NUPA-325511 format. One line per field, with one value per residue: residue number from 1; residue in three letters; x, y, z of N, C-alpha, C in turn. Coordinates in nm, 2 decimals, padded with zeros to 4 digits. Example, Ala and Ser with C-alpha at 12.3 -4.5 7.8 and 13.67 -1.06 7.14 Angstrom:
! NUPA-325511
nr	1;2
rest	ALA;SER
n_X	01.32;01.28
n_Y	-00.57;-00.22
n_Z	00.78;00.71
ca_X	01.23;01.37
ca_Y	-00.45;-00.11
ca_Z	00.78;00.71
c_X	01.32;01.29
c_Y	-00.33;00.00
c_Z	00.78;00.79
//
This chain:
! NUPA-325511
nr	1;2;3;4;5;6;7;8;9;10;11;12;13;14;15;16;17;18;19;20;21;22;23;24;25;26;27;28;29;30;31;32;33;34;35;36;37;38;39;40;41;42;43;44;45;46;47;48;49;50;51;52;53;54;55;56;57;58;59;60;61;62;63;64;65;66;67;68;69;70;71;72;73;74;75;76;77;78;79;80;81;82;83;84;85;86;87;88;89;90;91;92;93;94;95;96;97;98;99;100;101;102;103;104;105;106;107;108;109;110;111;112;113;114;115;116;117;118;119;120;121;122;123;124;125;126;127;128;129;130;131;132;133;134;135;136;137;138;139;140;141;142;143;144;145;146;147;148;149;150;151;152;153;154;155;156;157;158;159;160;161;162;163;164;165;166;167;168;169;170;171;172;173;174;175;176;177;178;179;180;181;182;183;184;185;186;187;188;189;190;191;192;193;194;195;196;197;198;199;200;201;202;203;204;205;206;207;208;209;210;211
rest	MET;LEU;ALA;SER;ALA;ASP;GLN;VAL;GLU;LEU;LYS;LEU;SER;ASN;VAL;LEU;CYS;GLU;ALA;GLU;GLU;ARG;ILE;ARG;HIS;VAL;PHE;PHE;PRO;THR;GLY;SER;PHE;ILE;SER;LEU;ILE;SER;PRO;ILE;ASP;ALA;ALA;ALA;SER;LEU;GLU;VAL;GLY;LEU;VAL;GLY;ASP;GLU;GLY;MET;LEU;GLY;THR;SER;LEU;VAL;LEU;GLY;VAL;ASN;SER;ALA;PRO;GLN;ARG;ALA;LEU;VAL;GLN;GLY;SER;GLY;THR;ALA;TRP;ARG;LEU;THR;ALA;LEU;SER;PHE;SER;ARG;GLU;LEU;GLU;ARG;SER;VAL;ALA;LEU;GLN;GLN;LEU;LEU;LYS;ARG;TYR;LEU;TYR;VAL;THR;MET;CYS;GLN;VAL;ALA;GLN;THR;ALA;VAL;CYS;THR;HIS;TYR;HIS;ASP;VAL;GLU;ALA;ARG;LEU;ALA;ARG;TRP;LEU;LEU;MET;SER;GLY;ASP;ARG;ALA;HIS;CYS;ASP;GLN;PHE;PHE;ILE;THR;GLN;GLN;PHE;MET;SER;TYR;MET;LEU;GLY;VAL;ARG;ARG;GLU;GLY;VAL;THR;ALA;ALA;ALA;GLY;VAL;LEU;LYS;LYS;ARG;LYS;LEU;ILE;ARG;TYR;ARG;ARG;GLY;GLU;ILE;THR;ILE;LEU;ASN;ARG;ARG;GLY;LEU;GLN;ASN;ALA;ALA;CYS;VAL;CYS;TYR;GLY;THR;ALA;LYS;GLU;THR;TYR;ARG;ARG;VAL;LEU;SER
n_X	01.21;01.34;01.60;01.66;01.63;01.71;01.81;01.71;01.74;01.49;01.43;01.29;01.04;01.13;01.06;00.92;00.79;00.61;00.27;00.12;00.36;00.61;00.66;00.95;01.07;00.96;00.85;00.89;00.81;00.98;01.08;00.98;00.73;00.49;00.33;00.05;-00.04;-00.28;-00.32;-00.52;-00.55;-00.34;-00.24;-00.30;-00.32;-00.42;-00.38;-00.44;-00.39;-00.19;00.12;00.26;00.45;00.27;00.23;00.29;00.45;00.36;00.15;00.00;00.12;00.05;-00.19;-00.11;-00.05;00.18;00.22;00.22;-00.05;-00.07;00.12;00.41;00.53;00.77;00.68;00.75;01.07;01.30;01.38;01.35;01.26;01.37;01.28;01.35;01.10;01.08;01.20;01.03;00.79;00.85;00.89;00.63;00.49;00.58;00.49;00.20;00.10;00.20;00.07;-00.20;-00.19;-00.11;-00.33;-00.52;-00.42;-00.43;-00.71;-00.76;-00.63;-00.78;-01.02;-00.93;-00.88;-01.13;-01.26;-01.13;-01.23;-01.50;-01.46;-01.33;-01.53;-01.75;-01.67;-01.54;-01.26;-01.09;-01.16;-01.07;-00.80;-00.72;-00.77;-00.58;-00.35;-00.34;-00.33;-00.08;00.08;00.04;00.17;00.43;00.48;00.50;00.44;00.54;00.65;00.77;00.62;00.54;00.37;00.30;00.27;00.05;-00.13;-00.16;-00.28;-00.52;-00.64;-00.67;-00.59;-00.28;-00.36;-00.59;-00.49;-00.33;-00.53;-00.68;-00.49;-00.44;-00.68;-00.67;-00.44;-00.51;-00.69;-00.52;-00.44;-00.25;00.10;00.27;00.55;00.76;00.73;00.74;00.54;00.37;00.17;-00.02;-00.24;-00.37;-00.62;-00.80;-00.75;-00.85;-01.11;-01.17;-01.13;-01.28;-01.53;-01.40;-01.14;-01.16;-01.31;-01.12;-00.92;-01.05;-01.10;-00.84;-00.77;-00.96;-00.92;-00.64;-00.53
n_Y	00.57;00.55;00.53;00.26;00.17;00.09;00.26;00.17;00.07;00.01;-00.21;-00.22;-00.46;-00.63;-00.88;-00.85;-00.99;-01.30;-01.41;-01.52;-01.57;-01.56;-01.25;-01.07;-00.83;-00.48;-00.21;00.13;00.32;00.58;00.70;00.52;00.28;00.02;-00.28;-00.46;-00.78;-01.02;-01.37;-01.52;-01.76;-02.03;-01.91;-01.64;-01.31;-01.04;-00.70;-00.56;-00.34;-00.04;00.07;00.36;00.66;00.73;00.53;00.20;-00.12;-00.42;-00.42;-00.61;-00.68;-00.50;-00.59;-00.81;-01.03;-01.23;-01.27;-01.23;-01.10;-01.06;-01.09;-00.89;-00.66;-00.47;-00.19;00.07;00.18;00.29;00.47;00.35;00.31;00.04;-00.19;-00.46;-00.71;-00.76;-00.54;-00.34;-00.42;-00.39;-00.11;-00.04;-00.14;00.04;00.29;00.47;00.67;00.59;00.35;00.44;00.60;00.40;00.23;00.39;00.41;00.14;00.10;00.26;00.10;-00.13;-00.03;00.03;-00.22;-00.33;-00.15;-00.20;-00.46;-00.40;-00.23;-00.39;-00.57;-00.41;-00.20;-00.09;-00.20;00.01;00.23;00.14;00.11;00.37;00.47;00.33;00.41;00.68;00.65;00.53;00.73;00.92;00.81;00.79;01.05;01.18;01.24;01.06;00.74;00.40;00.11;-00.23;-00.44;-00.67;-00.59;-00.42;-00.61;-00.74;-00.53;-00.50;-00.75;-00.89;-01.05;-01.00;-00.91;-00.77;-00.56;-00.43;-00.35;-00.17;00.02;00.12;00.25;00.47;00.59;00.67;00.87;01.05;01.08;00.94;00.84;00.56;00.38;00.12;00.03;00.26;00.49;00.79;01.04;01.24;01.41;01.49;01.58;01.49;01.22;01.17;01.22;01.00;00.79;00.56;00.62;00.53;00.62;00.89;00.84;00.69;00.88;01.07;00.92;00.88;01.15;01.22;01.05;01.03;01.28
n_Z	02.04;01.79;01.86;01.89;01.63;01.29;01.00;00.68;00.33;00.12;-00.15;-00.47;-00.53;-00.33;-00.09;00.22;00.41;00.44;00.41;00.70;00.81;01.07;01.23;01.22;01.20;01.21;01.00;00.93;00.68;00.52;00.28;00.11;-00.01;00.06;-00.06;00.05;00.02;-00.06;-00.11;-00.37;-00.51;-00.61;-00.84;-00.85;-00.70;-00.47;-00.42;-00.11;00.05;00.11;00.24;00.34;00.43;00.62;00.79;00.92;00.88;01.01;01.19;01.32;01.55;01.74;01.82;01.96;01.81;01.66;01.38;01.02;00.84;00.57;00.26;00.22;00.01;-00.15;-00.31;-00.38;-00.40;-00.15;00.16;00.50;00.84;01.05;01.30;01.53;01.60;01.87;02.00;01.91;02.04;02.31;02.32;02.26;02.49;02.67;02.60;02.61;02.45;02.20;02.16;02.14;01.91;01.71;01.73;01.61;01.36;01.29;01.27;01.05;00.85;00.86;00.76;00.50;00.39;00.39;00.22;-00.02;-00.07;-00.13;-00.35;-00.54;-00.60;-00.70;-00.88;-01.20;-01.40;-01.50;-01.34;-01.09;-01.14;-01.18;-00.93;-00.77;-00.88;-00.81;-00.53;-00.51;-00.62;-00.42;-00.20;-00.30;-00.32;-00.56;-00.91;-01.08;-01.11;-01.07;-01.18;-01.23;-01.47;-01.34;-01.07;-01.11;-01.18;-00.94;-00.79;-00.91;-00.93;-01.17;-01.49;-01.68;-01.93;-01.89;-01.73;-01.92;-02.10;-01.94;-01.87;-02.12;-02.18;-02.00;-02.09;-02.36;-02.29;-02.21;-01.95;-01.82;-01.87;-01.98;-01.99;-02.03;-01.77;-01.62;-01.48;-01.54;-01.41;-01.58;-01.57;-01.30;-01.18;-01.38;-01.36;-01.10;-01.15;-01.31;-01.14;-00.90;-00.64;-00.41;-00.38;-00.29;-00.05;00.10;00.13;00.29;00.52;00.62;00.66;00.86;01.07;01.12;01.10
ca_X	01.20;01.43;01.73;01.68;01.59;01.81;01.76;01.75;01.70;01.41;01.45;01.17;01.01;01.18;00.95;00.96;00.74;00.51;00.15;00.12;00.50;00.64;00.71;01.08;01.09;00.86;00.91;00.82;00.86;01.00;01.09;00.94;00.60;00.48;00.20;00.00;-00.10;-00.35;-00.33;-00.65;-00.52;-00.20;-00.19;-00.35;-00.32;-00.48;-00.34;-00.55;-00.35;-00.06;00.18;00.36;00.51;00.17;00.20;00.39;00.43;00.37;00.05;-00.07;00.19;-00.03;-00.30;-00.05;-00.04;00.31;00.23;00.18;-00.18;-00.05;00.25;00.45;00.61;00.81;00.63;00.82;01.19;01.34;01.43;01.25;01.32;01.34;01.31;01.31;00.97;01.10;01.23;00.90;00.69;00.89;00.85;00.48;00.45;00.62;00.43;00.06;00.07;00.23;-00.04;-00.32;-00.17;-00.11;-00.46;-00.59;-00.37;-00.48;-00.85;-00.76;-00.59;-00.90;-01.11;-00.87;-00.90;-01.28;-01.30;-01.08;-01.32;-01.61;-01.41;-01.30;-01.66;-01.85;-01.62;-01.48;-01.11;-01.03;-01.17;-00.99;-00.66;-00.71;-00.77;-00.46;-00.24;-00.35;-00.28;00.06;00.14;00.03;00.28;00.56;00.50;00.55;00.35;00.62;00.70;00.79;00.53;00.53;00.24;00.27;00.22;-00.08;-00.22;-00.19;-00.36;-00.66;-00.69;-00.70;-00.47;-00.21;-00.43;-00.69;-00.41;-00.29;-00.65;-00.72;-00.39;-00.46;-00.79;-00.62;-00.34;-00.59;-00.76;-00.41;-00.44;-00.12;00.19;00.32;00.66;00.86;00.71;00.74;00.41;00.36;00.04;-00.02;-00.36;-00.42;-00.76;-00.87;-00.74;-00.94;-01.25;-01.18;-01.13;-01.41;-01.54;-01.32;-01.02;-01.20;-01.34;-01.00;-00.85;-01.13;-01.08;-00.70;-00.78;-01.05;-00.87;-00.50;-00.48
ca_Y	00.45;00.55;00.49;00.12;00.14;00.11;00.31;00.08;00.11;-00.10;-00.21;-00.25;-00.60;-00.71;-00.94;-00.82;-01.10;-01.37;-01.42;-01.62;-01.59;-01.49;-01.11;-01.05;-00.68;-00.39;-00.11;00.26;00.38;00.73;00.74;00.40;00.23;-00.13;-00.34;-00.57;-00.87;-01.15;-01.47;-01.56;-01.90;-02.05;-01.83;-01.50;-01.24;-00.91;-00.61;-00.51;-00.22;00.02;00.14;00.46;00.72;00.76;00.42;00.10;-00.26;-00.50;-00.37;-00.72;-00.69;-00.41;-00.68;-00.92;-01.14;-01.22;-01.33;-01.14;-01.13;-01.06;-01.08;-00.75;-00.65;-00.33;-00.13;00.19;00.18;00.41;00.45;00.31;00.27;-00.10;-00.24;-00.59;-00.72;-00.76;-00.40;-00.26;-00.46;-00.33;00.03;-00.03;-00.15;00.16;00.42;00.47;00.75;00.51;00.25;00.51;00.64;00.29;00.18;00.47;00.36;00.00;00.12;00.30;-00.01;-00.21;00.04;00.02;-00.36;-00.34;-00.07;-00.28;-00.57;-00.34;-00.17;-00.50;-00.63;-00.33;-00.10;-00.14;-00.21;00.14;00.32;00.09;00.14;00.51;00.49;00.27;00.49;00.80;00.61;00.50;00.86;00.99;00.76;00.82;01.20;01.22;01.19;00.97;00.62;00.27;00.00;-00.33;-00.50;-00.77;-00.51;-00.37;-00.73;-00.76;-00.43;-00.51;-00.88;-00.93;-01.09;-00.89;-00.86;-00.67;-00.45;-00.36;-00.28;-00.06;00.13;00.18;00.35;00.59;00.65;00.73;00.99;01.14;01.09;00.88;00.79;00.44;00.33;00.03;00.02;00.39;00.56;00.94;01.09;01.36;01.49;01.43;01.60;01.40;01.08;01.16;01.21;00.87;00.70;00.54;00.70;00.48;00.71;01.00;00.78;00.65;01.01;01.13;00.84;00.92;01.29;01.23;00.96;01.04;01.42
ca_Z	01.97;01.68;01.91;01.87;01.49;01.18;00.87;00.57;00.20;00.07;-00.29;-00.54;-00.54;-00.22;-00.01;00.35;00.49;00.37;00.49;00.81;00.86;01.20;01.21;01.28;01.19;01.17;00.91;00.92;00.56;00.51;00.14;00.03;00.02;00.06;-00.09;00.13;-00.09;-00.01;-00.22;-00.41;-00.53;-00.64;-00.95;-00.84;-00.57;-00.48;-00.32;-00.02;00.12;00.09;00.36;00.31;00.54;00.71;00.88;00.95;00.85;01.13;01.29;01.40;01.68;01.83;01.87;02.03;01.72;01.59;01.24;00.92;00.78;00.42;00.20;00.21;-00.11;-00.17;-00.44;-00.41;-00.33;-00.07;00.29;00.60;00.97;01.08;01.43;01.56;01.66;02.02;02.04;01.89;02.14;02.43;02.31;02.27;02.63;02.75;02.55;02.59;02.33;02.08;02.15;02.09;01.77;01.62;01.72;01.51;01.22;01.26;01.23;00.91;00.76;00.85;00.66;00.37;00.34;00.36;00.10;-00.13;-00.11;-00.20;-00.48;-00.63;-00.64;-00.77;-00.97;-01.32;-01.39;-01.53;-01.22;-00.99;-01.17;-01.15;-00.78;-00.71;-00.93;-00.73;-00.40;-00.52;-00.63;-00.29;-00.12;-00.36;-00.32;-00.69;-01.01;-01.17;-01.03;-01.14;-01.14;-01.33;-01.50;-01.23;-00.96;-01.14;-01.18;-00.80;-00.75;-00.97;-00.92;-01.30;-01.56;-01.74;-02.05;-01.83;-01.69;-02.05;-02.16;-01.85;-01.88;-02.25;-02.18;-01.93;-02.18;-02.46;-02.24;-02.18;-01.80;-01.77;-01.97;-01.93;-02.07;-01.97;-01.62;-01.56;-01.48;-01.51;-01.40;-01.66;-01.54;-01.17;-01.17;-01.47;-01.31;-00.99;-01.20;-01.36;-01.03;-00.83;-00.52;-00.30;-00.35;-00.20;00.08;00.17;00.17;00.40;00.64;00.66;00.72;00.98;01.18;01.15;01.10
c_X	01.30;01.57;01.76;01.64;01.71;01.74;01.81;01.69;01.62;01.41;01.32;01.16;01.06;01.05;01.00;00.91;00.63;00.38;00.16;00.27;00.52;00.70;00.84;01.12;00.97;00.93;00.82;00.88;00.87;01.01;01.05;00.79;00.59;00.34;00.17;-00.09;-00.16;-00.36;-00.48;-00.65;-00.38;-00.15;-00.22;-00.34;-00.38;-00.42;-00.45;-00.52;-00.22;-00.01;00.28;00.41;00.40;00.15;00.32;00.35;00.46;00.27;-00.01;00.00;00.11;-00.14;-00.24;-00.04;00.10;00.32;00.17;00.05;-00.17;00.09;00.28;00.56;00.65;00.76;00.70;00.95;01.22;01.37;01.31;01.33;01.28;01.38;01.28;01.17;00.97;01.12;01.10;00.80;00.72;00.86;00.70;00.43;00.47;00.54;00.28;00.02;00.10;00.12;-00.16;-00.30;-00.18;-00.25;-00.55;-00.55;-00.42;-00.63;-00.85;-00.72;-00.70;-01.00;-01.06;-00.89;-01.04;-01.32;-01.25;-01.17;-01.44;-01.58;-01.40;-01.43;-01.74;-01.80;-01.54;-01.33;-01.04;-01.04;-01.09;-00.84;-00.63;-00.69;-00.63;-00.34;-00.23;-00.29;-00.13;00.14;00.14;00.15;00.42;00.59;00.55;00.45;00.42;00.68;00.70;00.69;00.52;00.39;00.20;00.21;00.07;-00.18;-00.26;-00.30;-00.51;-00.72;-00.74;-00.57;-00.41;-00.28;-00.53;-00.61;-00.38;-00.41;-00.69;-00.62;-00.40;-00.57;-00.74;-00.52;-00.41;-00.65;-00.65;-00.41;-00.30;-00.03;00.26;00.42;00.75;00.85;00.71;00.61;00.43;00.22;00.04;-00.13;-00.42;-00.57;-00.84;-00.87;-00.83;-01.08;-01.27;-01.19;-01.26;-01.41;-01.46;-01.20;-01.06;-01.24;-01.22;-00.93;-00.92;-01.11;-00.94;-00.71;-00.85;-00.98;-00.72;-00.45;-00.48
c_Y	00.44;00.52;00.34;00.08;00.16;00.17;00.22;00.13;-00.01;-00.09;-00.27;-00.41;-00.69;-00.76;-00.92;-00.93;-01.17;-01.38;-01.54;-01.65;-01.51;-01.35;-01.10;-00.91;-00.60;-00.28;00.01;00.33;00.53;00.78;00.62;00.37;00.08;-00.17;-00.45;-00.66;-00.99;-01.24;-01.50;-01.71;-01.91;-01.96;-01.68;-01.44;-01.11;-00.82;-00.55;-00.38;-00.17;00.08;00.23;00.53;00.77;00.65;00.33;-00.04;-00.34;-00.47;-00.48;-00.73;-00.60;-00.49;-00.80;-01.04;-01.13;-01.30;-01.23;-01.18;-01.14;-01.06;-00.93;-00.74;-00.50;-00.28;-00.01;00.19;00.31;00.37;00.41;00.29;00.13;-00.13;-00.39;-00.60;-00.71;-00.61;-00.32;-00.30;-00.40;-00.18;00.05;-00.05;-00.03;00.29;00.41;00.56;00.68;00.41;00.32;00.55;00.52;00.22;00.25;00.43;00.23;00.01;00.17;00.19;-00.11;-00.16;00.02;-00.12;-00.38;-00.27;-00.14;-00.39;-00.52;-00.29;-00.28;-00.56;-00.54;-00.23;-00.16;-00.13;-00.07;00.23;00.27;00.12;00.28;00.54;00.44;00.35;00.62;00.77;00.59;00.63;00.93;00.94;00.78;00.97;01.25;01.17;01.10;00.86;00.50;00.17;-00.10;-00.37;-00.60;-00.70;-00.47;-00.49;-00.76;-00.66;-00.45;-00.65;-00.94;-00.98;-00.97;-00.83;-00.75;-00.55;-00.36;-00.28;-00.16;00.05;00.20;00.28;00.48;00.67;00.73;00.86;01.09;01.17;01.04;00.86;00.67;00.38;00.25;00.03;00.15;00.46;00.71;00.98;01.23;01.46;01.44;01.46;01.51;01.26;01.07;01.15;01.07;00.76;00.68;00.62;00.65;00.56;00.82;00.95;00.75;00.78;01.07;01.05;00.87;01.06;01.29;01.16;00.99;01.19;01.48
c_Z	01.86;01.73;01.89;01.72;01.40;01.06;00.76;00.44;00.15;-00.08;-00.35;-00.56;-00.43;-00.14;00.14;00.45;00.40;00.46;00.58;00.86;00.99;01.17;01.29;01.29;01.16;01.09;00.92;00.79;00.57;00.37;00.05;00.06;-00.01;00.03;00.01;00.04;-00.02;-00.13;-00.24;-00.43;-00.56;-00.75;-00.94;-00.70;-00.59;-00.37;-00.24;00.06;00.08;00.22;00.31;00.44;00.64;00.81;00.90;00.90;00.97;01.24;01.37;01.54;01.79;01.89;01.95;01.94;01.64;01.46;01.14;00.85;00.62;00.38;00.19;00.11;-00.13;-00.31;-00.48;-00.33;-00.26;00.07;00.39;00.73;01.00;01.23;01.44;01.62;01.81;02.06;02.02;02.00;02.28;02.43;02.32;02.41;02.71;02.72;02.53;02.47;02.20;02.05;02.09;01.95;01.67;01.62;01.62;01.37;01.19;01.22;01.08;00.81;00.75;00.75;00.52;00.31;00.31;00.24;-00.02;-00.17;-00.18;-00.34;-00.58;-00.69;-00.73;-00.88;-01.08;-01.31;-01.41;-01.41;-01.11;-01.01;-01.14;-01.00;-00.73;-00.76;-00.85;-00.59;-00.40;-00.53;-00.50;-00.20;-00.17;-00.35;-00.45;-00.79;-01.11;-01.08;-01.11;-01.09;-01.26;-01.36;-01.39;-01.11;-00.99;-01.15;-01.03;-00.75;-00.79;-00.96;-01.06;-01.37;-01.63;-01.86;-02.00;-01.79;-01.82;-02.10;-02.08;-01.86;-02.01;-02.25;-02.11;-02.02;-02.30;-02.42;-02.19;-02.03;-01.75;-01.89;-01.90;-02.03;-01.99;-01.82;-01.55;-01.58;-01.46;-01.52;-01.47;-01.62;-01.41;-01.15;-01.25;-01.42;-01.18;-01.04;-01.26;-01.26;-00.97;-00.70;-00.40;-00.28;-00.26;-00.06;00.16;00.22;00.29;00.53;00.70;00.73;00.85;01.10;01.22;01.15;01.24
//
């Protein structure tokens, strides 16, 4: 499949596709990660999933649907493999092993979206922020990464004032450092303790289904 793919550099904040837009390319992140964002209304959006080097952007093609269910926004810059939707669909038809693997990944992404809905409804802002920072760090493979308040607003589904307050709580507990958009996780174990149970649930789902 890589013979028909191009290696590209994804830049922070680039929009790879809009919700309901026709899928023209699929992406397999290698050194980058992508936010999946669903609009709430004209003024607000919520991040419902993350795609890192464990998966791909464009999974609806596996179901035979050539439109994107969410907006895809680059949250972590870096490399990715890019294929046209047509090339990917041809590869998918030829490879039963690829079909099986991506169906398992599709199941995991469905679980992630459902878990996000539960998390947003039941858990407080600080716990949700801790969870998403851990998930972002996992995909960045680093405890230091760049994230704007706008991104955090998408992640939490709250206004920037709520983001500032939640980040301030984690900073006071010396779990993170946040300066000019650069996040550093200072105490990963402490941040895990501050996060809601959804982080551990997501990790276990990935381990059980994709390992």
